C-alpha positions as CSV (number, residue, x, y, z in Angstrom):
1,M,119.2,116.7,100.8
2,D,120.4,118.9,103.6
3,S,119.3,117.8,107.0
4,V,117.7,120.7,108.9
5,P,116.7,119.6,112.5
6,R,113.4,121.1,113.8
7,R,112.1,121.3,117.3
8,G,109.7,118.4,118.1
9,R,110.3,116.7,114.8
10,A,112.2,113.4,114.1
11,A,112.5,113.7,110.4
12,A,114.7,116.5,109.1
13,I,114.4,115.8,105.4
14,N,111.7,115.4,102.8
15,P,113.0,112.6,100.4
16,P,111.7,112.7,96.8
17,N,108.3,111.2,96.3
18,R,108.8,108.1,94.1
19,F,105.6,108.8,92.2
20,E,106.3,112.4,91.4
21,R,108.5,113.5,88.4
22,L,109.5,116.8,90.0
23,H,111.0,117.4,93.4
24,L,111.8,120.8,95.0
25,E,114.9,120.6,97.2
26,R,115.7,123.4,99.6
27,G,119.2,123.8,101.1
28,A,119.9,124.8,104.7
29,E,120.5,128.4,103.7
30,D,117.0,128.6,102.3
31,Y,115.4,128.3,105.8
32,D,114.8,131.3,108.0
33,D,115.2,131.1,111.8
34,D,111.6,130.3,112.4
35,E,111.6,127.5,109.9
36,R,114.7,126.1,111.6
37,R,113.0,126.0,114.9
38,A,109.7,124.5,114.0
39,V,107.5,123.3,111.2
40,P,103.7,123.7,112.0
41,T,101.3,120.8,111.5
42,Q,98.7,121.2,108.8
43,F,95.4,119.3,109.1
44,L,93.7,118.6,105.8
45,R,90.2,117.2,105.1
46,D,90.3,113.6,103.7
47,A,87.4,113.0,101.3
48,S,87.5,109.2,101.5
49,R,84.2,107.5,100.8
50,T,85.1,104.2,102.4
51,I,86.7,103.7,105.8
52,L,87.8,100.0,106.1
53,A,91.0,99.0,104.4
54,K,91.4,95.3,103.5
55,N,94.6,93.6,104.0
56,D,95.8,90.2,102.7
57,S,99.4,90.2,104.1
58,P,100.3,86.8,105.7
59,D,102.4,88.8,108.2
60,V,99.4,90.8,109.6
61,P,96.8,89.1,111.9
62,F,93.8,91.1,110.7
63,T,91.8,91.5,107.5
64,F,90.3,94.9,108.0
65,S,91.7,98.1,109.6
66,L,90.4,101.6,110.2
67,N,92.6,104.7,110.1
68,P,90.8,107.9,111.1
69,Y,94.0,109.8,110.2
70,R,96.6,109.6,107.4
71,G,100.0,110.7,108.4
72,C,101.1,110.8,112.1
73,E,102.2,113.6,114.4
74,H,104.3,111.3,116.5
75,G,107.0,111.6,113.8
76,C,108.9,108.3,114.5
77,P,111.7,108.2,112.0
78,Y,111.5,104.4,111.7
79,C,107.7,104.3,110.9
80,Y,106.9,101.8,108.2
81,A,103.8,103.8,107.3
82,R,105.7,106.8,106.0
83,P,105.8,105.6,102.3
84,S,102.0,105.5,102.3
85,H,102.1,109.4,102.3
86,E,103.6,109.2,98.8
87,F,100.3,107.9,97.4
88,L,98.8,111.3,98.5
89,G,101.4,113.3,96.6
90,F,103.5,114.1,99.7
91,S,106.9,113.1,100.9
92,A,107.5,110.3,103.4
93,G,109.7,112.7,105.5
94,L,108.6,115.9,107.2
95,D,105.4,115.9,105.2
96,F,104.3,112.6,106.9
97,E,104.4,114.2,110.3
98,T,103.3,117.7,109.4
99,R,100.5,117.2,106.8
100,I,97.9,115.1,108.5
101,L,94.7,114.1,106.6
102,V,91.7,113.9,108.8
103,K,88.7,111.7,108.0
104,E,86.0,113.8,109.6
105,N,83.2,111.4,108.5
106,A,85.0,108.2,109.7
107,P,82.3,107.3,112.3
108,D,79.5,107.7,109.9
109,L,81.3,105.7,107.2
110,L,82.0,103.0,109.7
111,A,78.3,102.8,110.7
112,D,77.3,102.7,107.0
113,H,79.7,99.8,106.5
114,F,78.3,97.8,109.4
115,E,74.8,98.4,108.0
116,R,75.7,96.5,104.8
117,K,74.1,93.1,104.6
118,S,77.4,91.9,103.1
119,W,79.4,92.8,106.3
120,Q,80.3,89.7,108.3
121,P,81.2,90.7,111.9
122,Q,84.9,90.3,112.5
123,V,87.8,92.0,114.3
124,V,88.8,95.4,112.9
125,A,92.2,96.8,113.7
126,L,92.3,100.4,114.9
127,S,94.6,101.4,113.3
128,G,96.6,99.4,110.8
129,N,98.8,102.3,109.6
130,T,99.0,105.4,111.8
131,D,98.2,105.9,115.5
132,P,94.5,106.5,116.2
133,Y,95.5,108.4,119.4
134,Q,98.0,110.8,117.9
135,P,97.8,114.3,119.6
136,V,95.1,115.8,117.4
137,E,92.7,113.1,118.6
138,R,92.5,114.9,121.9
139,R,90.8,117.8,120.1
140,L,88.9,116.0,117.3
141,G,87.7,112.8,119.1
142,L,87.3,110.8,115.9
143,T,88.7,107.6,117.4
144,R,86.3,107.9,120.4
145,R,83.4,108.4,118.1
146,C,84.4,105.3,116.1
147,L,84.6,103.3,119.3
148,E,81.0,104.4,120.0
149,V,80.0,102.9,116.7
150,F,81.9,99.7,117.5
151,L,80.0,99.5,120.8
152,R,76.6,100.4,119.2
153,Y,77.0,97.6,116.6
154,R,78.8,95.2,119.0
155,N,81.6,94.6,116.5
156,P,85.0,93.6,118.0
157,V,88.0,96.0,117.7
158,S,91.7,95.6,118.3
159,I,93.6,98.8,119.2
160,I,97.3,99.5,119.1
161,T,98.8,102.8,120.2
162,K,101.7,104.5,121.8
163,N,99.8,107.2,123.5
164,H,98.4,107.5,127.0
165,L,95.4,109.3,125.5
166,V,93.8,105.8,125.0
167,T,92.8,106.0,128.7
168,R,90.5,108.9,128.0
169,D,88.1,106.3,126.5
170,L,88.2,103.9,129.5
171,D,84.4,104.1,129.8
172,L,83.8,102.8,126.3
173,L,86.7,100.3,126.5
174,A,85.5,98.8,129.7
175,E,82.0,98.3,128.3
176,L,83.5,96.7,125.1
177,A,85.7,94.5,127.3
178,R,82.6,93.4,129.3
179,L,81.3,91.9,126.1
180,R,84.7,90.6,125.0
181,L,84.8,93.0,122.1
182,V,88.2,94.7,122.6
183,H,91.8,94.3,123.5
184,V,94.5,97.0,123.5
185,T,98.2,96.9,122.8
186,L,100.7,99.6,123.9
187,S,103.7,99.8,121.7
188,V,106.9,100.4,123.8
189,T,110.2,100.9,122.0
190,S,112.5,102.0,124.9
191,L,112.3,102.9,128.6
192,D,114.9,105.6,128.1
193,A,112.9,108.9,128.2
194,D,115.6,110.8,126.5
195,L,116.0,108.3,123.6
196,A,112.2,108.1,123.3
197,G,111.9,111.9,123.2
198,R,114.3,112.0,120.3
199,M,113.0,109.0,118.4
200,E,109.2,109.4,119.1
201,P,109.0,113.2,119.8
202,R,105.2,113.6,120.0
203,A,104.3,110.3,121.4
204,S,103.7,109.6,125.2
205,R,106.9,109.0,127.1
206,P,107.6,105.4,128.1
207,V,106.4,105.8,131.7
208,R,103.0,107.2,130.5
209,R,102.5,104.3,128.2
210,L,103.2,101.9,131.1
211,D,100.7,104.0,133.2
212,A,98.2,103.3,130.4
213,V,98.8,99.6,130.7
214,A,98.1,99.7,134.4
215,E,95.0,101.8,134.0
216,L,93.5,99.6,131.3
217,A,94.3,96.5,133.3
218,A,92.6,97.9,136.4
219,A,89.5,98.7,134.4
220,G,89.3,95.1,133.2
221,V,90.4,95.8,129.6
222,P,92.7,93.1,128.2
223,V,96.0,94.8,127.5
224,G,99.3,93.8,126.1
225,V,102.6,95.3,125.0
226,N,104.4,95.2,121.7
227,V,108.2,95.7,122.0
228,A,108.3,97.5,118.7
229,P,110.2,98.2,116.8
230,V,113.3,96.6,118.3
231,V,116.1,98.8,116.9
232,P,119.2,96.5,116.7
233,G,122.2,98.0,118.3
234,L,120.1,100.8,119.9
235,T,117.2,99.4,121.9
236,D,117.5,95.6,121.6
237,E,119.1,95.3,125.1
238,E,116.0,96.8,126.7
239,M,113.6,94.0,125.8
240,P,113.8,92.2,129.2
241,A,113.3,95.4,131.1
242,I,110.3,96.5,128.9
243,L,108.6,93.1,129.3
244,R,109.2,93.1,133.1
245,A,107.7,96.6,133.5
246,A,104.7,95.7,131.4
247,A,104.1,92.5,133.4
248,E,104.3,94.4,136.7
249,R,101.5,96.7,135.5
250,G,99.1,94.0,134.5
251,A,99.8,93.2,130.8
252,L,98.5,89.8,129.7
253,H,100.3,89.4,126.5
254,A,103.5,90.5,124.6
255,S,104.9,90.5,121.1
256,Y,107.8,92.1,119.3
257,L,108.9,93.3,115.9
258,V,112.3,94.1,114.5
259,M,112.6,97.5,112.7
260,R,112.3,97.5,109.0
261,L,113.2,100.3,106.6
262,P,111.0,100.2,103.5
263,G,111.5,102.7,100.7
264,A,112.1,106.3,101.9
265,V,112.1,105.2,105.6
266,E,115.8,104.1,105.2
267,P,117.3,107.6,104.4
268,I,115.0,109.2,107.0
269,F,116.0,106.9,109.8
270,L,119.7,106.9,108.9
271,D,119.7,110.7,108.8
272,W,118.1,110.7,112.3
273,L,120.6,108.2,113.6
274,E,123.6,110.2,112.3
275,R,122.3,113.4,113.9
276,H,121.4,111.9,117.3
277,Y,123.6,108.8,117.8
278,P,126.6,109.1,115.4
279,D,128.6,106.7,117.6
280,R,125.9,104.0,117.0
281,V,125.6,104.2,113.2
282,E,128.1,101.4,112.5
283,R,126.7,99.2,115.2
284,V,123.0,99.6,114.2
285,T,123.6,99.3,110.4
286,G,125.9,96.3,111.0
287,R,123.3,94.4,113.0
288,L,120.6,95.3,110.5
289,R,122.6,93.9,107.7
290,S,123.2,90.8,109.7
291,L,119.4,90.4,110.1
292,R,118.5,91.4,106.5
293,G,120.9,89.2,104.4
294,G,123.4,92.0,104.0
295,A,120.9,94.7,103.2
296,L,119.2,97.3,105.4
297,N,115.8,96.1,104.5
298,D,114.2,92.8,103.5
299,P,110.6,93.1,102.2
300,R,109.9,89.4,102.0
301,F,106.8,88.1,103.8
302,G,107.7,85.7,106.6
303,T,111.1,87.3,107.4
304,R,110.5,91.1,107.3
305,M,109.0,91.3,110.8
306,R,111.7,89.3,112.6
307,G,114.8,89.0,110.4
308,E,117.0,86.0,109.9
309,G,120.4,84.8,111.1
310,P,122.2,84.8,114.5
311,W,120.8,88.1,115.8
312,A,117.3,87.1,114.9
313,A,117.8,83.9,116.8
314,V,119.1,85.8,119.8
315,F,116.1,88.1,119.9
316,S,113.7,85.3,119.5
317,R,115.2,83.2,122.2
318,L,115.5,86.1,124.6
319,F,111.8,87.1,124.0
320,R,110.5,83.5,124.4
321,T,112.4,83.0,127.7
322,Q,111.3,86.3,129.2
323,I,107.6,86.0,128.3
324,R,107.5,82.5,129.7
325,R,109.1,83.6,132.9
326,L,106.9,86.7,133.3
327,G,103.6,85.0,132.3
328,L,103.2,87.1,129.1
329,N,103.0,84.1,126.8
330,R,99.2,83.9,127.1
331,P,97.5,84.9,123.9
332,F,94.6,87.3,124.0
333,E,91.2,85.4,124.2
334,P,89.4,85.5,120.9
335,L,87.1,88.4,120.6
336,E,83.3,87.8,120.2
337,T,81.3,88.3,117.1
338,R,78.0,86.7,118.3
339,H,76.9,90.0,119.9
340,F,76.9,91.9,116.6
341,R,73.6,93.7,115.8
342,R,72.3,96.4,113.5
343,P,70.3,98.9,115.6
344,G,69.2,100.8,112.6
345,G,68.2,104.4,113.2
346,Q,68.3,104.1,117.0
347,G,70.8,106.5,118.5
348,E,71.3,104.7,121.8
349,L,74.7,103.4,122.7
350,F,73.8,100.9,125.4
């Protein structure tokens, strides 16, 4: 597959879909000048009839998650969610960041779910797969409307994003926080704006994510940071600086995850790395293999999020030392379920 870089895109290839028997492959000579410069984003209607996805992974601290969008404009080449696009008949590569499925009825489906007598109030992750505050959310407002449903029913929600757009919803988040129904985590990979611009082209730049931490904290919303993913040999040395910057802005909690490369993510990330940081390829892949038992990916529960071996021990020790020193070792307080209610046909929020 020929790698054809595009403006504002991290992926430059469309790896074959593992579920499809046929794959159309275009060479670099097949692209005209406009296609070389940019690939437009297409938004497609998602006809899902249910909205909460159930998870039973021992590595993930939630049972239910809500994803208003499938695919993500942020376009991070390391994104573990990319292979999920293959279930839709698309590629995990450029398709993942340019063909976005939109669940226009997500708020209504969420309200319908909460109305079920079988629903036991519990924390729902927003989102578990793709970013709920990716750029199109500014125009469509699906995540905001879902937050209105969470507030109406008083059901707790845990948000993770890498977009400053989350601060648009400070009014709802502050009200949810008053009832101990929400906490927010900002994912920060690097403080280097140039690196972040190449690796996370349509996500908020690092300083804007840290601004979001400060604004959420000032509004009384419990906020933390996730140093994720740690890219061995590329961003790992930034962990102390990221944690310090987050603590200075009012973060209460921190966590970290080491990059993993499931399925088609591996060739997408390696292609990106070779184009942008060819001098780091050997260093990054060497450290990954050290963490993953000689391979570039390890899918086993219990080890896939942190890795094993000397480098894993270094990351763990560094992280523990820093969060203890900075006061980021306090877990979020458990969110409340006792406020849950079913308002029925009432349209009031408060």
